[in-house]
N, CA, C and O of each residue as an XYZ file, in Angstrom:
852
protein
N     111.637    -17.642    -21.114
C     110.339    -17.248    -21.204
C     109.961    -16.224    -20.429
O     108.872    -15.780    -20.792
N     110.518    -15.557    -19.319
C     109.744    -14.766    -18.658
C     109.350    -15.353    -17.318
O     109.057    -14.574    -16.412
N     109.316    -16.804    -17.094
C     109.091    -17.526    -15.848
C     109.632    -16.991    -14.774
O     110.793    -16.591    -14.852
N     108.796    -16.854    -13.370
C     109.496    -16.759    -12.192
C     110.403    -18.058    -11.807
O     110.284    -19.162    -12.338
N     111.234    -17.753    -10.891
C     112.017    -18.756    -10.644
C     110.897    -19.762     -9.960
O     109.954    -19.319     -9.305
N     111.131    -21.240    -10.205
C     110.414    -22.101     -9.970
C     110.943    -23.896     -9.329
O     112.094    -24.333     -9.316
N     110.468    -24.167     -9.154
C     111.063    -25.780     -8.697
C     110.412    -26.893     -9.653
O     109.376    -26.764    -10.305
N     111.230    -27.985     -9.593
C     111.022    -29.266    -10.424
C     109.877    -30.099     -9.621
O     109.898    -30.204     -8.394
N     109.088    -30.556    -10.273
C     108.164    -31.412     -9.932
C     107.814    -32.507    -11.020
O     108.035    -32.252    -12.203
N     107.189    -33.902    -10.582
C     107.171    -34.884    -11.584
C     105.357    -35.061    -11.981
O     104.526    -35.464    -11.167
N     105.105    -34.718    -13.173
C     103.833    -34.981    -13.710
C     103.743    -35.898    -14.726
O     104.184    -35.626    -15.843
N     103.149    -37.110    -14.440
C     102.537    -38.142    -15.275
C     103.900    -38.912    -15.791
O     103.945    -39.426    -16.908
N     104.790    -38.936    -15.049
C     105.983    -39.547    -15.210
C     107.125    -38.436    -15.960
O     107.920    -39.006    -16.708
N     107.231    -37.473    -15.885
C     107.966    -36.150    -16.560
C     108.163    -35.075    -15.779
O     107.298    -34.391    -15.232
N     109.382    -34.943    -15.744
C     109.563    -33.491    -15.004
C     109.480    -32.213    -15.712
O     110.122    -31.869    -16.704
N     108.495    -31.487    -14.982
C     108.350    -30.379    -15.453
C     108.994    -29.003    -14.566
O     109.456    -29.354    -13.480
N     109.068    -27.965    -14.759
C     109.381    -27.078    -14.153
C     107.930    -26.169    -13.471
O     107.049    -25.874    -14.279
N     107.766    -25.795    -12.109
C     106.701    -25.130    -11.925
C     107.280    -23.674    -11.280
O     108.181    -23.509    -10.458
N     106.291    -22.528    -12.067
C     106.658    -21.376    -11.375
C     106.457    -21.665     -9.789
O     105.848    -22.561     -9.205
N     107.185    -20.591     -9.337
C     107.327    -20.156     -7.895
C     105.732    -19.775     -7.530
O     105.218    -20.217     -6.504
N     105.096    -19.029     -8.339
C     103.750    -18.435     -8.060
C     102.599    -19.702     -7.651
O     101.801    -19.642     -6.716
N     102.752    -20.794     -8.577
C     101.768    -21.875     -9.028
C     101.975    -23.016     -7.493
O     102.971    -23.616     -7.091
N     100.556    -22.945     -6.945
C     100.682    -23.885     -6.048
C      99.171    -24.628     -6.267
O      98.023    -24.219     -6.097
N      99.609    -25.630     -6.624
C      98.206    -26.546     -6.782
C      97.234    -26.002     -7.649
O      96.066    -26.326     -7.435
N      97.504    -25.183     -8.655
C      96.658    -24.472     -9.535
C      95.616    -23.371     -8.857
O      94.713    -22.886     -9.538
N      95.782    -23.070     -7.677
C      95.128    -22.240     -7.023
C      95.540    -20.786     -7.055
O      94.653    -19.933     -7.014
N      96.699    -20.462     -7.119
C      97.261    -19.122     -7.293
C      97.272    -18.444     -8.570
O      97.481    -18.969     -9.664
N      97.031    -17.255     -8.334
C      97.345    -16.239     -9.781
C      98.421    -15.890    -10.036
O      99.297    -15.713     -9.189
N      98.554    -15.726    -11.257
C      99.552    -15.097    -12.027
C      99.886    -13.764    -11.352
O      99.067    -12.877    -11.592
N     101.079    -13.377    -10.430
C     100.955    -12.075    -10.170
C     101.374    -11.395    -11.047
O     102.256    -11.645    -11.868
N     100.351     -9.910    -10.822
C     100.091     -8.797    -11.861
C     101.528     -8.460    -12.102
O     101.656     -8.078    -13.265
N     102.655     -8.457    -11.445
C     104.043     -8.060    -11.227
C     104.754     -9.013    -11.963
O     105.917     -8.691    -12.202
N     104.335    -10.233    -12.443
C     105.296    -11.318    -13.261
C     105.099    -10.795    -14.596
O     104.052    -10.506    -15.176
N     106.580    -10.712    -15.059
C     106.691    -10.477    -16.653
C     106.159    -11.346    -17.501
O     105.848    -10.798    -18.558
N     105.864    -12.804    -17.451
C     105.053    -13.590    -17.959
C     103.884    -13.041    -18.623
O     103.351    -13.452    -19.653
N     103.476    -11.806    -17.708
C     102.074    -11.120    -18.747
C     102.402    -10.775    -20.254
O     101.805    -10.973    -21.312
N     103.594    -10.176    -19.912
C     104.051     -9.483    -21.252
C     104.056    -10.373    -22.502
O     104.160     -9.731    -23.547
N     103.972    -11.629    -22.627
C     104.195    -12.846    -23.373
C     103.117    -13.238    -23.683
O     103.094    -13.962    -24.679
N     101.748    -12.928    -22.961
C     100.491    -13.734    -23.328
C      99.912    -12.892    -24.088
O      99.975    -11.664    -24.017
N      99.340    -13.532    -24.824
C      98.314    -13.069    -26.409
C      97.254    -13.109    -25.963
O      96.829    -14.039    -25.279
N      96.404    -11.720    -26.391
C      94.910    -11.373    -26.384
C      94.351    -11.702    -27.274
O      94.610    -12.689    -27.962
N      93.235    -10.714    -27.467
C      92.364    -11.132    -28.727
C      92.736    -10.997    -30.310
O      92.372    -11.527    -31.360
N      93.731     -9.918    -29.868
C      94.276     -9.803    -31.449
C      95.484    -10.725    -31.928
O      96.118    -10.511    -32.961
N      95.758    -11.927    -30.925
C      96.538    -12.844    -31.178
C      98.042    -12.391    -31.208
O      98.979    -13.094    -31.585
N      98.121    -11.025    -30.721
C      99.464    -10.650    -30.540
C      99.838    -10.272    -28.612
O      98.880    -10.181    -27.845
N     101.056    -10.123    -28.171
C     101.302     -9.891    -26.696
C     100.338     -8.673    -26.399
O     100.214     -7.604    -26.996
N      99.562     -9.282    -25.051
C      99.025     -8.053    -24.704
C      98.968     -7.882    -23.186
O      98.337     -8.677    -22.490
N      99.578     -6.924    -22.718
C     100.038     -7.211    -21.004
C      98.805     -6.607    -20.093
O      98.577     -5.543    -19.519
N      98.140     -7.855    -20.274
C      96.775     -7.383    -19.362
C      96.831     -6.930    -17.845
O      95.907     -6.444    -17.193
N      98.339     -7.243    -17.364
C      97.936     -6.935    -16.139
C      98.264     -5.093    -15.708
O      98.209     -4.712    -14.539
N      98.531     -4.317    -16.661
C      98.349     -3.076    -16.508
C      97.069     -2.296    -16.278
O      96.871     -1.348    -15.520
N      96.092     -3.035    -17.268
C      94.541     -2.697    -17.272
C      94.295     -3.191    -15.863
O      93.978     -2.339    -15.033
N      94.395     -4.397    -15.501
C      93.944     -4.948    -14.303
C      94.322     -4.383    -13.068
O      93.454     -4.457    -12.198
N      95.668     -3.693    -12.670
C      95.890     -3.129    -11.655
C      95.219     -1.968    -11.752
O      94.550     -1.716    -10.749
N      95.170     -1.165    -12.631
C      94.331     -0.079    -13.032
C      92.532     -0.527    -12.288
O      91.994      0.143    -11.407
N      92.027     -1.559    -12.819
C      90.787     -2.067    -12.434
C      90.736     -2.114    -10.811
O      89.857     -1.739    -10.035
N      91.849     -2.639    -10.613
C      91.757     -2.977     -8.658
C      91.918     -1.754     -8.017
O      91.499     -1.684     -6.862
N      92.534     -0.588     -8.614
C      92.487      0.908     -8.066
C      91.229      1.543     -8.253
O      91.087      2.687     -7.821
N      90.117      0.855     -8.946
C      88.696      1.715     -8.963
C      88.717      2.552    -10.308
O      87.956      3.507    -10.456
N      89.708      2.119    -11.382
C      89.460      2.910    -12.618
C      88.518      2.028    -13.626
O      88.281      0.820    -13.624
N      88.143      2.904    -14.347
C      86.781      2.070    -15.630
C      88.025      1.750    -16.608
O      88.720      2.653    -17.073
N      88.174      0.806    -16.793
C      89.179     -0.089    -17.873
C      88.504     -1.103    -18.855
O      89.183     -1.712    -19.681
N      86.999     -1.290    -18.732
C      86.163     -1.927    -19.093
C      86.453     -2.000    -20.942
O      86.519     -3.016    -21.633
N      86.563     -0.798    -21.305
C      86.661     -0.643    -23.009
C      87.689     -1.452    -23.099
O      87.485     -2.385    -23.875
N      89.075     -1.440    -22.419
C      90.073     -1.646    -22.752
C      90.145     -3.281    -23.230
O      90.460     -3.953    -24.212
N      89.541     -3.474    -21.600
C      89.286     -5.399    -21.422
C      88.968     -6.061    -22.489
O      89.598     -7.017    -22.940
N      87.729     -5.462    -23.051
C      86.630     -5.891    -24.076
C      87.267     -5.713    -25.292
O      87.008     -6.517    -26.188
N      88.237     -4.597    -25.544
C      89.198     -4.458    -26.770
C      90.199     -5.524    -27.165
O      90.424     -6.139    -28.208
N      90.791     -5.513    -25.776
C      91.943     -6.227    -26.266
C      92.015     -7.783    -25.848
O      92.823     -8.560    -26.359
N      91.283     -8.068    -25.077
C      91.002     -9.585    -24.708
C      89.995    -10.660    -25.420
O      89.878    -11.853    -25.140
N      89.291     -9.897    -26.433
C      88.535    -10.681    -27.081
C      88.197     -9.320    -28.608
O      88.117     -8.093    -28.562
N      88.091    -10.209    -29.673
C      88.258     -9.535    -30.901
C      87.857    -10.255    -31.868
O      88.694    -10.993    -32.388
N      86.380    -10.254    -32.422
C      85.816    -11.410    -33.496
C      85.990    -12.745    -32.814
O      86.364    -13.696    -33.500
N      85.806    -12.866    -31.823
C      85.718    -14.091    -31.539
C      87.149    -15.022    -30.973
O      87.219    -16.124    -30.429
N      88.307    -13.931    -31.416
C      89.377    -14.312    -30.919
C      89.694    -14.251    -29.565
O      89.351    -13.222    -28.982
N      90.338    -15.217    -28.852
C      90.741    -14.630    -27.267
C      92.216    -15.776    -27.065
O      92.304    -16.885    -27.593
N      92.871    -15.367    -26.501
C      93.919    -15.933    -25.775
C      94.594    -16.308    -24.582
O      93.854    -16.156    -23.610
N      95.688    -16.728    -24.299
C      96.203    -16.942    -22.915
C      96.073    -16.097    -22.150
O      95.681    -16.455    -21.039
N      96.293    -14.844    -22.337
C      95.803    -13.608    -21.507
C      94.420    -12.982    -21.284
O      94.245    -12.111    -20.432
N      93.462    -13.442    -22.058
C      92.160    -13.659    -21.887
C      91.707    -14.567    -20.305
O      91.101    -14.312    -19.264
N      92.193    -15.347    -20.723
C      92.151    -16.866    -19.995
C      92.723    -16.312    -18.489
O      92.026    -16.346    -17.475
N      94.071    -15.813    -18.526
C      94.800    -15.699    -17.300
C      94.323    -14.317    -16.599
O      94.797    -14.100    -15.483
N      93.333    -13.255    -17.205
C      92.941    -12.260    -16.579
C      91.310    -12.586    -16.017
O      90.641    -11.619    -15.655
N      90.871    -13.606    -15.976
C      89.515    -13.947    -15.614
C      89.461    -14.044    -13.828
O      88.686    -13.529    -13.023
N      90.807    -15.061    -13.623
C      90.576    -15.226    -11.987
C      90.988    -13.698    -11.483
O      90.692    -13.466    -10.310
N      91.533    -12.795    -12.104
C      92.022    -11.637    -11.195
C      90.553    -10.928    -11.440
O      89.895    -10.738    -10.417
N      90.013    -10.545    -12.611
C      88.818     -9.816    -12.805
C      87.510    -10.328    -11.853
O      86.650     -9.527    -11.486
N      87.472    -11.766    -11.504
C      86.693    -12.255    -10.461
C      87.024    -11.911     -9.113
O      86.165    -11.717     -8.253
N      88.608    -11.809     -8.859
C      88.824    -11.409     -7.572
C      88.686     -9.925     -7.625
O      88.108     -9.677     -6.567
N      88.805     -9.237     -8.002
C      88.709     -7.899     -8.018
C      87.055     -7.597     -7.580
O      86.630     -7.010     -6.585
N      86.289     -8.245     -8.740
C      85.201     -7.817     -8.784
C      84.434     -8.242     -7.491
O      83.452     -7.576     -7.163
N      84.812     -9.275     -6.764
C      84.100    -10.053     -5.765
C      84.298     -9.103     -4.652
O      83.427     -9.222     -3.790
N      85.305     -8.073     -4.381
C      85.184     -6.733     -3.207
C      84.574     -5.648     -3.569
O      84.596     -4.684     -2.804
N      83.958     -5.579     -4.706
C      83.036     -4.434     -5.346
C      81.727     -4.355     -4.749
O      80.910     -5.275     -4.772
N      81.493     -2.844     -4.032
C      79.923     -2.846     -3.574
C      78.912     -3.129     -4.895
O      77.732     -3.410     -4.683
N      79.417     -3.044     -6.220
C      78.241     -2.939     -7.114
C      79.003     -3.382     -8.713
O      80.070     -2.865     -9.044
N      78.415     -4.206     -9.437
C      78.785     -4.554    -10.532
C      77.620     -4.491    -11.553
O      76.400     -4.382    -11.424
N      78.495     -4.605    -12.668
C      77.142     -4.348    -13.822
C      77.515     -5.518    -14.794
O      78.211     -6.467    -14.433
N      76.900     -5.349    -16.300
C      77.011     -6.271    -17.080
C      78.585     -6.442    -17.764
O      78.924     -7.410    -18.444
N      79.204     -5.615    -17.520
C      80.604     -5.915    -18.334
C      81.280     -6.988    -17.551
O      82.014     -7.636    -18.296
N      81.300     -7.413    -16.317
C      81.825     -8.381    -15.817
C      81.021     -9.571    -16.332
O      81.616    -10.410    -17.007
N      79.882     -9.700    -16.105
C      79.154    -11.299    -16.911
C      79.352    -11.405    -18.198
O      79.442    -12.485    -18.782
N      79.445    -10.135    -18.806
C      79.311    -10.378    -20.496
C      80.700    -10.428    -20.743
O      80.826    -11.148    -21.733
N      82.115     -9.936    -20.261
C      83.079    -10.504    -20.590
C      83.335    -11.520    -20.598
O      83.706    -12.194    -21.559
N      83.131    -11.940    -19.127
C      83.813    -13.410    -18.759
C      83.176    -14.288    -19.660
O      83.844    -15.190    -20.165
N      81.874    -14.144    -19.958
C      80.897    -15.223    -20.716
C      81.477    -15.436    -22.012
O      81.701    -16.541    -22.507
N      81.805    -13.851    -22.754
C      82.378    -14.532    -23.860
C      83.866    -15.063    -23.678
O      84.187    -15.865    -24.555
N      84.583    -14.862    -22.980
C      85.780    -15.461    -22.825
C      85.394    -16.872    -22.867
O      85.744    -17.633    -23.769
N      84.642    -17.215    -21.839
C      84.439    -18.780    -21.612
C      83.880    -19.533    -22.910
O      84.226    -20.677    -23.204
N      82.916    -18.713    -23.706
C      82.470    -19.212    -24.974
C      83.229    -19.293    -25.819
O      83.270    -20.290    -26.540
N      84.090    -18.201    -25.971
C      85.235    -18.253    -27.230
C      86.314    -19.278    -26.693
O      87.278    -19.634    -27.371
N      86.118    -19.611    -25.720
C      87.349    -20.625    -25.196
C      87.501    -21.898    -26.050
O      88.534    -22.500    -26.346
N      85.850    -22.238    -26.467
C      85.942    -23.441    -26.891
C      85.851    -23.491    -28.518
O      85.539    -24.506    -29.141
N      86.165    -22.266    -29.093
C      86.106    -22.107    -30.708
C      87.617    -23.131    -31.066
O      88.621    -23.377    -30.399
N      87.256    -23.453    -32.160
C      88.597    -24.615    -32.307
C      89.722    -23.954    -32.814
O      90.685    -24.578    -33.261
N      89.653    -22.492    -32.767
C      90.642    -21.713    -33.500
C      91.390    -21.096    -32.394
O      92.579    -20.858    -32.607
N      91.044    -20.890    -31.602
C      91.454    -20.513    -30.059
C      92.158    -21.227    -29.444
O      92.014    -22.427    -29.682
N      93.442    -20.739    -28.171
C      94.425    -21.737    -27.732
C      93.437    -22.527    -26.877
O      92.312    -22.147    -26.551
N      94.007    -23.649    -26.570
C      93.666    -24.446    -24.891
C      93.878    -23.702    -23.762
O      94.821    -22.916    -23.677
N      93.068    -23.885    -22.874
C      93.373    -23.467    -21.188
C      94.783    -23.866    -20.864
O      94.956    -25.019    -20.469
N      95.486    -23.319    -20.943
C      97.267    -23.920    -20.479
C      96.980    -24.508    -18.919
O      96.225    -23.974    -18.106
N      97.686    -25.614    -18.724
C      97.691    -26.415    -17.766
C      97.940    -25.812    -16.442
O      97.191    -26.031    -15.490
N      99.021    -25.027    -16.365
C      99.290    -24.095    -15.138
C      97.984    -23.085    -14.833
O      97.761    -22.736    -13.674
N      97.364    -22.759    -15.641
C      96.109    -22.174    -15.339
C      94.558    -22.736    -15.232
O      93.587    -22.026    -14.969
N      94.529    -24.039    -15.468
C      93.334    -24.774    -15.496
C      92.695    -24.311    -14.069
O      91.702    -23.585    -14.024
N      93.319    -24.769    -12.980
C      92.375    -25.052    -11.586
C      92.142    -23.403    -10.991
O      91.062    -23.148    -10.458
N      93.221    -22.293    -11.112
C      92.589    -21.161    -10.836
C      91.279    -20.532    -11.595
O      90.423    -19.735    -11.211
N      91.517    -21.358    -13.069
C      90.675    -20.402    -13.935
C      88.748    -21.274    -13.699
O      87.654    -20.937    -14.152
N      89.136    -22.322    -12.882
C      87.691    -23.309    -12.679
C      87.142    -22.653    -11.249
O      85.957    -22.437    -10.995
N      88.194    -22.404    -10.437
C      87.836    -21.790     -8.918
C      87.307    -20.266     -9.348
O      86.336    -19.811     -8.742
N      87.752    -19.719    -10.076
C      87.227    -18.194    -10.453
C      85.912    -18.334    -11.078
O      85.084    -17.428    -10.977
N      85.631    -19.585    -11.820
C      84.139    -19.404    -12.252
C      83.071    -20.113    -11.124
O      81.856    -19.921    -11.071
N      83.894    -20.994    -10.237
C      82.690    -21.145     -9.260
C      82.653    -19.884     -8.356
O      81.543    -19.610     -7.899
N      83.531    -19.196     -8.076
C      83.717    -17.960     -7.261
C      82.296    -16.904     -8.119
O      81.414    -16.242     -7.573
N      82.543    -17.095     -9.448
C      81.589    -16.101     -9.915
C      80.326    -16.644     -9.901
O      79.474    -15.775    -10.085
N      79.831    -17.871     -9.738
C      78.705    -18.381     -9.815
C      78.018    -18.019     -8.201
O      76.813    -18.096     -7.965
N      78.920    -17.674     -7.329
C      78.418    -17.632     -6.313
C      77.879    -15.695     -6.320
O      76.870    -15.150     -5.874
N      78.776    -15.288     -6.850
C      78.375    -13.885     -7.093
C      77.337    -13.386     -7.860
O      76.576    -12.475     -7.533
N      77.333    -14.080     -8.997
C      76.201    -13.803    -10.119
C      75.061    -14.104     -9.104
O      74.331    -13.152     -8.828
N      74.863    -15.060     -8.632
C      73.454    -15.643     -7.733
C      73.110    -14.452     -6.680
O      72.018    -14.010     -6.325
N      74.428    -14.095     -6.309
C      73.784    -12.663     -5.337
C      73.272    -11.458     -5.949
O      72.236    -10.902     -5.584
N      74.031    -11.061     -6.903
C      73.849    -10.051     -7.781
C      72.394    -10.185     -8.516
O      71.735     -9.179     -8.780
N      71.965    -11.447     -8.810
C      70.671    -11.784     -9.466
C      69.306    -11.240     -8.448
O      68.343    -10.646     -8.934
N      69.417    -11.525     -7.155
C      68.513    -10.809     -6.321
C      68.349     -9.414     -6.240
O      67.330     -8.902     -5.776
N      69.393     -8.723     -6.710
C      69.266     -7.170     -6.404
C      69.293     -6.513     -7.812
O      68.502     -5.571     -7.870
N      69.815     -6.686     -8.692
C      70.160     -6.133    -10.128
C      68.871     -6.611    -10.934
O      68.314     -7.707    -10.872
N      68.498     -5.331    -11.821
C      67.047     -5.315    -12.470
C      67.349     -4.964    -13.914
O      66.664     -5.178    -14.914
N      68.447     -4.417    -13.806
C      68.789     -3.731    -15.418
C      68.988     -5.023    -16.509
O      69.895     -5.842    -16.357
N      67.914     -5.098    -17.742
C      67.759     -6.041    -18.366
C      69.096     -6.649    -18.895
O      69.296     -7.851    -19.070
N      69.988     -5.626    -19.125
C      71.197     -6.374    -19.749
C      71.951     -7.090    -18.857
O      72.444     -8.194    -19.090
N      72.024     -6.606    -18.063
C      72.648     -7.007    -16.671
C      72.301     -8.395    -16.307
O      73.140     -9.208    -15.921
N      70.666     -8.720    -16.481
C      70.405    -10.000    -15.718
C      70.268    -10.804    -17.030
O      70.458    -11.974    -16.697
N      70.116    -10.769    -17.888
C      70.437    -11.551    -19.384
C      72.080    -12.064    -18.966
O      72.221    -13.199    -18.511
N      73.308    -11.148    -19.153
C      74.389    -11.411    -19.121
C      74.581    -12.654    -17.808
O      75.131    -13.734    -18.028
N      73.979    -12.231    -16.348
C      74.041    -13.189    -15.332
C      73.623    -14.612    -15.611
O      74.248    -15.617    -15.271
N      72.406    -14.564    -16.319
C      71.760    -15.799    -16.756
C      72.594    -16.859    -17.639
O      72.501    -18.085    -17.704
N      73.598    -15.778    -18.417
C      74.624    -16.739    -19.161
C      75.259    -17.267    -18.416
O      75.350    -18.494    -18.408
N      75.962    -16.390    -17.465
C      76.956    -16.999    -16.463
C      76.314    -17.925    -15.723
O      77.104    -18.830    -15.454
N      75.456    -18.075    -15.361
C      74.726    -19.275    -14.539
C      74.671    -20.573    -15.303
O      75.008    -21.623    -14.756
N      74.232    -20.528    -16.616
C      74.100    -21.552    -17.682
C      75.711    -22.082    -17.780
O      75.962    -23.276    -17.617
N      76.608    -21.250    -18.015
C      77.978    -21.380    -18.277
C      78.607    -22.316    -17.114
O      79.233    -23.358    -17.308
N      78.284    -21.677    -15.769
C      78.823    -22.056    -14.457
C      78.468    -23.571    -14.348
O      79.193    -24.394    -13.788
N      77.480    -23.800    -14.840
C      76.832    -24.995    -14.572
C      76.984    -26.237    -15.692
O      76.415    -27.329    -15.694
N      77.891    -25.719    -16.584
C      78.400    -26.652    -17.556
C      77.593    -26.433    -18.654
O      77.805    -27.406    -19.377
N      76.647    -25.586    -19.290
C      75.602    -25.797    -20.356
C      76.006    -24.759    -21.093
O      75.425    -23.676    -21.020
N      77.362    -25.027    -22.127
C      77.706    -24.162    -22.970
C      76.997    -23.851    -24.268
O      77.464    -22.972    -24.992
N      75.884    -24.518    -24.622
C      74.744    -23.940    -25.611
C      73.898    -23.135    -25.196
O      73.357    -22.231    -25.833
N      73.710    -23.510    -23.820
C      72.431    -22.763    -23.310
C      72.936    -21.335    -22.787
O      72.336    -20.275    -22.963
N      74.219    -21.514    -22.072
C      75.165    -20.065    -21.859
C      75.392    -19.158    -22.866
O      75.322    -17.932    -22.783
N      75.718    -19.949    -23.994
C      76.042    -18.962    -25.183
C      74.730    -18.247    -25.794
O      74.620    -17.071    -26.141
N      73.729    -19.315    -25.832
C      72.256    -18.947    -26.592
C      71.838    -17.184    -25.511
O      71.611    -16.049    -25.928
N      71.885    -17.581    -24.490
C      71.350    -16.599    -23.267
C      72.303    -15.405    -23.705
O      71.891    -14.314    -24.101
N      73.501    -15.734    -23.589
C      74.673    -14.539    -23.732
C      74.795    -13.941    -25.099
O      75.593    -13.016    -25.253
N      74.195    -14.310    -25.948
C      74.723    -13.634    -27.448
C      73.272    -13.226    -27.982
O      73.227    -12.362    -28.857
N      72.144    -13.760    -27.537
C      70.706    -13.542    -28.146
C      70.602    -11.828    -28.051
O      71.063    -11.105    -27.167
N      69.802    -11.426    -29.325
C      69.584    -10.413    -28.816
C      67.956    -10.269    -28.636
O      67.311    -11.282    -28.365
N      67.252     -8.912    -28.802
C      65.792     -8.964    -28.166
C      65.183     -9.578    -29.609
O      64.309    -10.439    -29.509
N      65.564     -9.213    -30.772
C      64.809     -9.145    -32.085
C      64.943    -10.689    -32.323
O      63.916    -11.281    -32.656
N      66.208    -11.462    -32.175
C      66.101    -12.749    -32.051
C      65.661    -13.680    -31.483
O      65.436    -14.777    -31.994
N      65.397    -13.224    -29.840
C      64.776    -13.761    -29.370
C      62.998    -13.759    -29.593
O      62.291    -14.743    -29.378
N      62.605    -12.693    -29.971
C      61.231    -12.564    -30.335
C      60.610    -13.295    -31.656
O      59.471    -13.703    -31.883
N      61.739    -13.300    -32.396
C      61.571    -14.166    -33.820
C      61.634    -15.679    -33.300
O      60.797    -16.468    -33.739
N      62.316    -15.986    -32.649
C      62.405    -17.293    -31.975
C      61.237    -17.997    -31.133
O      61.087    -19.213    -31.015
N      60.383    -16.923    -30.531
C      59.523    -17.409    -29.557
C      58.012    -17.475    -30.418
O      57.039    -18.184    -30.157
N      58.204    -16.352    -31.676
C      57.139    -16.429    -32.513
C      57.276    -17.882    -33.087
O      56.353    -18.654    -32.826
N      58.402    -18.374    -33.896
C      58.590    -19.460    -34.524
C      58.220    -20.780    -33.501
O      57.832    -21.821    -34.030
N      58.324    -20.715    -32.365
C      58.067    -21.936    -31.633
C      56.947    -22.128    -30.753
O      56.516    -23.246    -30.473
N      56.337    -20.756    -30.191
C      55.313    -21.273    -29.708
C      54.303    -20.011    -30.002
O      53.546    -19.728    -29.073
N      54.221    -19.300    -31.084
C      53.247    -18.071    -31.728
C      53.120    -17.187    -30.321
O      52.110    -17.288    -29.626
N      54.218    -16.319    -29.962
C      54.114    -15.564    -28.658
C      52.993    -14.616    -29.087
O      51.905    -14.666    -28.512
N      53.204    -13.844    -29.975
C      52.232    -12.858    -30.173
C      50.749    -12.927    -30.048
O      49.915    -12.209    -29.497
N      50.684    -14.294    -30.904
C      49.186    -14.525    -30.885
C      48.600    -15.334    -29.428
O      47.503    -15.062    -28.940
N      49.441    -16.252    -28.913
C      48.676    -16.605    -27.588
C      49.423    -16.229    -26.372
O      49.225    -16.805    -25.302
N      50.327    -15.221    -26.524
C      50.816    -14.464    -25.059
C      50.485    -12.911    -24.688
O      50.513    -12.084    -25.600
N      50.289    -12.659    -23.857
C      50.125    -11.071    -23.693
C      51.241    -10.702    -21.976
O      51.685    -11.537    -21.188
N      51.325     -9.720    -21.949
C      52.132     -9.158    -20.787
C      51.075     -8.614    -19.509
O      50.172     -7.781    -19.434
N      51.731     -9.576    -18.570
C      50.559     -9.537    -17.261
C      51.711     -9.408    -16.243
O      51.859    -10.355    -15.470
N      52.422     -8.508    -16.159
C      53.436     -7.931    -15.184
C      53.209     -8.323    -13.456
O      52.687     -7.444    -12.772
N      53.564     -9.495    -12.853
C      53.248     -9.417    -11.580
C      55.143     -9.507    -10.904
O      55.835     -8.831    -10.142
N      55.303    -10.626    -11.654
C      56.726    -11.219    -11.099
C      57.824    -10.086    -11.508
O      57.738     -9.673    -12.664
N      58.719     -9.609    -10.785
C      59.874     -8.752    -11.160
C      59.228     -6.974    -10.704
O      59.772     -5.884    -10.882
N      58.178     -7.248    -10.214
C      57.473     -5.866     -9.799
C      57.787     -6.186     -8.421
O      58.058     -7.276     -7.917
N      57.677     -4.761     -7.788
C      57.617     -4.622     -6.406
C      56.013     -4.938     -5.727
O      54.944     -4.722     -6.299
N      56.157     -5.357     -4.717
C      54.799     -6.025     -4.169
C      54.400     -5.300     -2.884
O      55.027     -5.321     -1.825
N      53.192     -4.617     -3.159
C      52.321     -3.681     -2.291
C      51.883     -4.645     -1.485
O      51.865     -5.870     -1.598
N      51.433     -3.698     -0.419
C      50.897     -4.099      1.249
C      49.739     -4.976      0.732
O      49.718     -6.180      0.988
N      48.696     -4.326     -0.055
C      47.690     -4.854     -0.394
C      47.632     -6.078     -1.258
O      46.549     -6.659     -1.315
N      48.663     -6.558     -1.948
C      48.851     -7.757     -2.699
C      49.618     -8.805     -1.741
O      50.075     -9.770     -2.352
N      49.829     -8.787     -0.419
C      50.177     -9.812      0.020
C      49.233    -10.377      1.102
O      49.052     -9.743      2.141
N      48.712    -11.396      0.906
C      48.226    -12.436      1.572
C      48.378    -12.452      2.828
O      49.465    -12.838      3.257
N      47.306    -12.027      3.787
C      47.431    -12.235      5.374
C      47.616    -13.672      5.394
O      47.267    -14.528      4.581
N      48.409    -13.782      6.793
C      48.730    -15.046      7.573
C      47.489    -15.372      7.845
O      46.683    -14.494      7.537
N      47.017    -16.385      8.342
C      46.186    -17.315      9.080
C      46.556    -17.811     10.040
O      45.830    -18.598     10.648
């Protein structure tokens, strides 16, 4: 199967072979491991994500490829899941991040729950969870400084998903402006009862700051 040499361990009474890179679920599948060639992507065929991930780590723009190969019309695979910890690891070192990071990982996490997609494999579970805990910290940091609407929306979707609210995260991540407008009209008659009075989200001038007494 292409696994690296490992050791035997006993889990729930059964003896299983654990890959040498596996240490309590917190280690990543090395990008040099041949196992990558066996993992399936969004097209339900093997996709070696390690190549694009290595390029991403070198600073190349491979987001289009990752979007295309790791997700396709709601389908994701084990390559999609295995890529998540590496994407988070690489993104954590970047000085600037955009919606691609948050949008892609939200999509993978949401579609992981689609009944037709494979479950998260046991050997990946803990590193995947740890990646999402790390992503939560990154998202909170970026939310303070990033203002582009699509990025902010993607970050808010990540925050909901990271806190375990799948439905809210899916709604935030997938809804577009027209759907949002229609929903607000139905629920609270938005255009009739509300207007734009921007204060929040705008720079505060010195004259707007109340003096300390």
